N, C-alpha and C positions, 0 to 999 in steps of 0.2 A: 487123749481123755483119757479119764480117771476109769477102770471099770468101775468104780458107781455109777458114772455117771453113763457108761454105756450098758448099763446093766441097764438104768433108767430111759434111755433111746430107745434101747431094743422092745421094751414095753411096748411106750409111745405107736414105736413104727410097727410091727406086727400087728396092732390094734388097727391101725389107721391104715395099712395094706391088706388087712383081712376084710374091712369095710369097701373098699376099691373091689377086692375079689368078689365078691356076694353082689354089688351092683350090675359091674363087667358080666355077672353071668359065670365066672369062674367056678364057682364051687358053693356049695347050698353053707348056710352060715352056721350049720354046725360044727361042718367040719373045716372053716374059714381060717380058723385060729391055730389049728394045728399047720396046714398045709404051708398058712405066711412063715411061720415060726421054725419052718424045716426047712423053706425057703434061706431065709436068714443063715440059718445054720451050718448051712452047704456053703453060703459066699462068704462066711466068717467065720471057721470053726476051732479056729483058736481067740475069737473074739476079737479086742485091741491090737491081741498081736499077728493075727494074722498075716502071714507075709502079702510084701504088695499093695497091701490095702491101708490106709492114714487114714484118720477118723481124727478131727479136729473139733476141740470146743472152739466156737466163736465167742466174743468176747468185747465189747464197746471199752474202746480206749479208757475213755475218764470212767472211773471208776471200775475197771475192771468186772461188767456186769453179764453174766453170762447173758449172751441173746440167740445163737441158736447154736448147729454143728453142722459139721460138713464132711463126709464120707466120701474118698476118690481111692478108687485104682488102677493101678498101673500092668497093661501085658505085654510080652516080648513075644513077635508074631512075624514072623521072615527076618527077624534078625533088628526088626525097626519099637523103639517104647512105643505104645499110646498110653491116654490117660483117660480116666472116665469119670463123670462126676455120677457117683451112684446114688446121693443123696444129700438136699441142702433143708437142713430144714430150722 
């Protein structure tokens, strides 16, 4: 994923995530965007270059048309590697 696409993804993801926070009653609308932006920044402090996080642009094979993205994270716990799908959009 390019840094430009990542910036666009972040804006869309934060906007969507903040709406979900408000609906779930986690925080007020006035603070939701800041809370969600902070969450993403903590999860991806180096953006697309954050170690053990893999951000992919998904494209349709025919014509290479962008159709979405995927974010996967890898952790090592007790010597075992695990992967988690953080987002698919």
